[in-house]
N, C-alpha and C positions, 0 to 999 in steps of 0.2 A: 859511665858512672858520673862523669863531670856534667854531662848534659842533663841527667836525671836530677842532680843536685841543683843545677841552674833552673830547671823547670819547677822544682819544689820551692825554691826561693822566690821565683816570680809569682807562683800561685799564692804563697803566703802574703806577698806584698799586695797583690790584687785583692785578695780576700780581706786583709786587714784594713786596707784603705776603704773598701766598700762598707765594712762593718763600722769602722770608726766614723766614716762620713755619715752613715745613717744615724748613728748615735748622736753626733753633733747636731744633725738636723732635728732630731727629737728634742733637743734642748730648747728649741724654739717653742715647743708646745707649752711648757709652763710659763714662758714669757708671753705668748699670745693669750693664753687663757686667764691671765691676770690683767691684761690691758684691754682686751675686747670683751664685750658682752657675748653670750652664746649666739645670738642672731648675727652679730658681726663676724664671729669666727666661722659661722655657717657659710658666709659669703666666700671666705678664703677656701674652705673645704670644697665648696661647689665648683669654683673655678679650677682648682687643681685636679678635681675628678675629671673635668672635661679635658684638661691638658694630657692626662695619661692616655686617653683615647687618641687624641690628635697626634701625640708624639709617635705612636705606632705608624700613622699615615706619613708623617714627615720623614721617618727613617726608612720605611718601606722594606725592612729586613735586609738592607744593603750591607750591614756589617757582616752578617753571615755569608752573604753572597761574595763579598770581598775576600774573606778567608778561603772560601771554596774555590773560586776561580783563580785566585793568585797561585794556589797550589796546583790547580789543573793546567793552567796555561804557562806558568813560570814567569809571566810578565807582570810583576807586582805593580809597577807604575802605570801600566796601561789599564789594568783593572781598576786601580784607585782613581785614575782620571775619569774613566767612564762612569763610575759610581758617583763621584763627587759632582761632576757637572750635571748629572741627573738630579741629584739632591738640590743643587743650586737652582735649577729650573723649576722643579716641583715646589720647593719651599717658597720661591719668589711668587709663584702663581697663587698658592694657597694663602700665604700671608697677605698678598695683595688683595685677594677677594675678601678676607676677613677685615682688613683695614677699610676697604671701599664700602663695605656694608656694616661698619662698626656700630653706627647708630641703630640700624634695624635689628642687629643681633642683640645689642644691649637692651632694646625695648622688649624683644622676645624673651630674654632671660629675666626681665623684671628689674633692670637697672638703667632706666632711661637717662638718668643724670650722670652716668659714668661710662660713656662710650670709649673713654681713654683706656679703660681696663682691657677692652678687646684689642685695641691697638698695641698696648704693651705686651699682651700675651701673644699676639701675632708675631711680634719681634722676638720674644723669648723663644717661641717654638722654632722660628727660622734659625736663630743663632745656635740653639741646642741641636737642632737637626743637622746643621752644617758641621758641627764638631764631632758628630758620631763617627764618621769615617776616619778623620785624623786620629781620633782616640783608638780606633781599631788598628790603624797602621802602627801606632806606638806599641800596641800589644804584639803585633806580628813581628816587629823589629826587636822585640825583647827589651824595650825600654820601660821596664816595669816601674822604676822609681820616678821617672819623668811623668808617666801616666798617673801614678798615685799622687804625685806632687801637685799636678794641675787640677786633679779632681778635688783634692783637699783644699787647694787655694780657692776654688770656686765656692766651696761650702763655707769657708772662713769669711770670704768677702760677703757672701749672702748674709751670714749671721751678723757681721760687722755693720753692714748697711741697714739691716733691720733695727739693730740697737740704736744706730745713729738717728734714723728717721722717727722711730716710735718711742724712744726714751730720751735721748740726749737733746734733740731739737725741741721737744715739748717743754723740757725743763728750762732750756735757754729762753724760750718764748715766755714762760711764766715769770722768770726772775730778771731777764735782760731783754725786754721786748724790742730794744733798739739795736740789738746785735746784728752785725753784717752777715752772720751765719744763717739768718732767717730768710735770706733771699730765695732759698730753695725749699722753704717750708710753708705749707698751707694746710691748716688743720682739717679743712673740708675733704681733703684727699682720703683721710681715714685709713681703712684697710688697704687702700690702693698702694700705700707705701710698702706693703709686703711684696706686691707685684713689682713695684719699681726697684726695690732692692734686688730682686731676682733678675730683672732686666739688666741692671748695671753689672752684676757679677757674671752673667752669661755673655755680655758683650766683651768684657775684659778677657774671658777665657777664649772667645773666638779670636780676638786680636793676637793673643799669644800663640794660637795655632795657625795663624795666617801663613807663616812661612811654608807650611806643608802644601798650600794651594799651588805652589810653583810646580808641583809634580803632576799637574794636569797636562795630559798630552792630547794634541789635536792632530788629525781629525779623529772624531769618535769612531769606534768600531761598532757599526750597527748590529752585526751578528752577535758580537759579544754582549752588547747592551741588551739585546732581545733575550739572550740566554739568561743573563743576570736577573732581568725582570721576571721571567717565567719561573726561575728558581726561587725568587724572593716572595712571590705572590702567596704560596701556602704559608710561609712564615708570617706574612701580614695578617692572614685570616686567623691563624693560631694566636697571634699577638692580640688581635681584637677580642677574641674569645676569652683569653686570659685576663685582659683588662676589665671585661664585663664581670667576670667572677670577682675581681678584686675591688672595683670602684663603682660599679653601676649603682649600688644602693645610695651612695652619697650624691650621685648625679641626678637621680630621679626622685629622691625622698620628698623634696618640697612640693612636687607635683602630685604625689600619691597620698600624703597625709590628709585626713579629712578636716583637721583644724588648720586652716590656712594662716590664721593669725599667729600661731606658734610654730609654723613650718620651719622657718630659718633657725629658730631657737632649738628645735629638736635636732636639726642637722648639725648645729654647732656642738651640742651636748654629745650626740652620738659620735661625731668625729673625734672629739677630745677623749672620750672614754675608750674609743678604738685604740688610741695610742698607748693605753695602759697594758696592752698585750705585747709591749715592746720586747720584754725578755724572751718570750716564746718566739717572736718573730726573728729576733737577732740570733737566737740559738739555731733555729731552722736554717737561716741563711748561712751561718757559719758552718754548720754541718754539711750543707749542700756543697760549699766550696771544697771542703776537705774530702767528702765521701765520693763525689763523682769520679775523680781520677783514681781513687783507691779501688772502686768497684771495677773499673776497666783493667787496672793492673792485676787484680786477682782473678780475672775472668777465666783463665785457662788452668788454674790450679785445681788440684784434686778435690779439695773440700770447699770450693768456692761457695756453693749454695748454702752449706751449713754456716759458713762465715757470714753470708748476707743475712741469714736469719738471726744470728747472734748480734749483728750490728743493729738490727731492728729492735731487739729486746733492750739493748742499752739506750738506744735513741728514745724509745717510748718511756722507759723509766725516768730518764733525765727530764723529758717533757712533762711527765706527771709530777715530778718534784718541783719543777718551775710553776706549774699550775697551782699546786698546793701551797707553795711558798708565797705566791702573789695573793691568793685568796685568804690565807691565814693571817696575813699582814696587810690586808687591803686598807686598813685605817692609816697605815704609813704610806703605802704605795699611792693612795689617792692624793697625797700632798703634791704629786707631780703636776696635777692640774688645779685650776682655781676652784674655789668652793662653789661658785655659781654652776658648776658642771656636775656636782655630786649626785644629782637626781638620776643620772644615767649609769651609776655604778652597777646596777643589776645586770647590765649586758656584758660586763667584763668576763664573768665565767663562761658565758656562751661563746664569746669571741676567742677566749683562750682555748677552749675545746675545739673550736673551728680551726684555729691555727695548728693545733696538734694534729687534727685530721689532715690538714694540708701538708704538714711535715711527713706524716706517714705516707701520703700519696706520692710525694716527691721521692721518698725512699723506695716505694714500690715501683716507681717509674723506671727503675734500672732494667726491667724486663724488656721494654721496647727499645731502650737505648742499646743494650748489649746485643740484642738480636738484629739491630739495624732496621727495625720496623717502626720508624719514628712517626709514620703517618697516624699510628694509633694515638700518639700524644696529641696531635691536632684534633682528632675525633673526640678524645676525652675532654679536651678544653672546650670544644663546641658543645658537647653534652652538658658540661658544667655551666656553660653560658645559658643554655636553654633552661636548666633548673633554676639558675639565679633569676632570670627574667620572670619566670612563672611564679615563683614563690615571693618575689618582691611585689609583684602585681597583686598577689593574693593577700599577703600578710601585712604590708605597710598600711593599707587603708584600715585594717582591723586593729593593728597594734602599734602603729607609729614606728619609731626607730627601733623598738624592740623586735618588731617583725623583720626589720632589715637584718638584725643580728641573727635571728633564727634562720633566715634565708641563707645567710653566709654559712652557718653550720650545716644546714641541710645540703647545700651545694658541695662543700668539701667532703662531707661524710659520704655522700653518694658517689662522688668521684673516687674516693678511697676504696669503697666497696666494689665498684665496677672495675677499677683497675686491678684489684686483687683477684677477682673472679676470672677476668680475662687473662691476666698474667699467669695464673696457675695452669691454664690450658696450654699456653705457648711456652712459658719458661718457668716451670714449677719450682718454687723455693719452699723449704719446710719451715715456714713461719709458725711460731708457737702461739696460736691465737688465744688459748686459755691463759697463758702467762701475760700476754699483752693486755687482755681484758682485765686480768687481776690488777695489774699496775694502775690502769686508768680508773677502774671501779673502786679500788681501795682508796685512791686519792680523793675521789668524789665523796666516798663514804666518810673519810676523816674530816673533810671540809664540812659536810653536813653535821657530823657529830660536834664539831667546834661551834657551829651555829646553835645547836641544841643546848650545849653546855653553857653558852653565854647567857642564856636565860636564867641559869641557876648560879652564875658566877658572882661571888661577893663583890661589892663595889669597892675594891681595894686597888690602888694604883699598881699597874704592871702585873696584877694577878692573872688577868685574862691572857696577856701575852706570854706569860710564863707557862700557862697551861697549853697554849697553842704551840709553843716551842717544844714542849714535851711530846705533844702529839706528832709534830713534824719530825722529830728525831726518832720516835718509835717507828713511824712510817718508813723513813729512810733505812733504818736498821733492819727491820723485818723484810722489806722488799729486797734489799741488797743481799741479805742472807739467803733468801729464796733463790735469787739468781746465782749467787756464787756457789750454792749447794749443788748446782747442776754441772756435771763434768763437761758438758758441751760448751759451757761459757768460758772458753779460752780464746780471747779476742786479740790477735796480734796487731790489730789496728790501733790498740791503745797502749802498746808497750813495744819496746825495742826488740827487734827480731835478730836472731843470729843466722847468718847465712851458712849453708852447708854445701859444700861442693859435691 
């Protein structure tokens, strides 16, 4: 029991640190969208889209391999040393190539005056790649608080340096142009200070983790290293496929839109409005942390499959409430981004539904995890990547960034449907499809009704919001009554359970 409590506590720390960290990073969005023009913010979005792909290559799935072979061989330090020295070599080679050809790469990307961006990102990727295994080691050693503390420190430093470079120094330059603090400020760097802030915070994190590098053991075990690489390669492929689904649209949008003059502006607007799905994204991530260990713990219980179906109902209802809450109060939610980005608000409902589909897909994914057939997860990710590529190539030239939003929805919806059909053959769960469709469909209907009623709403302050609040409460009340009226909706996941001997 003490071990279970320890595991639960560590899971909470890891989950909370990830969610809080992500939320803190999102706080940079209103900051950026009020400082940068949409085209400038598009540069930031584009570079970070590339980073997500490259980061998969830099880490090479070695974290998972470290966990697997540490357990298999029993020699944690040996596995850690083999993995870390591999990452040191590969990171040095890849970053060296990027730095060596930084001018050519910058020209190819359309930023010939800023090859330093490539150099900075080459270093960021190397530093972050080298911290992957030390962070994995902290998790394995059960040092959850240290893990979370270092992660949070990295984020706080990044935010602090962003504010310093983009807000404090420009103000000093305006009012005190002779200040000594301006030795590190050059206004022509512009959005590059976003990258420089990241570089500084990543380098500090690496320095704090350097003591772990003493655990490298020589000579390397060639057989062990070969086995680790073979084990990691499918994870690398699945990781690339997953990143294609998540970020490809922002990486290729400027190349596919027909109006090249507004390409970067469209990218900036799309990326900012994408962030408005934050509540759905955070809930899906929080649920994932809590649900995965719960699903495995319930696996061998008598009514496990019915319980999984009940969890899905609650999950979809909460996601539907989030969707409706964001859309009914979009005039308030949009304050999160600068007014220059409001022209893209029409993609927000599309992206919210897309993230809902992604959440359902992650919920459905229990079938291949519980049955140990994880190869299906990789195949589903590759399938999603193919759908993403095809629909982005088709829709972006026709519809601009709106096409990218629809491609995201089509990708996640098709993965959800495919996973359901395949899962029902291998590990059938009695999901209540009619009830799930009712929750989502009713939320969309209420949102549409709100739009219709707005045309006939008197121009009285707060009248429209009062009407929306009434619609929102009616939806929650009716849907909750429908769910609670079903005797099957007894969900021990959400309440304390009594143990019976």
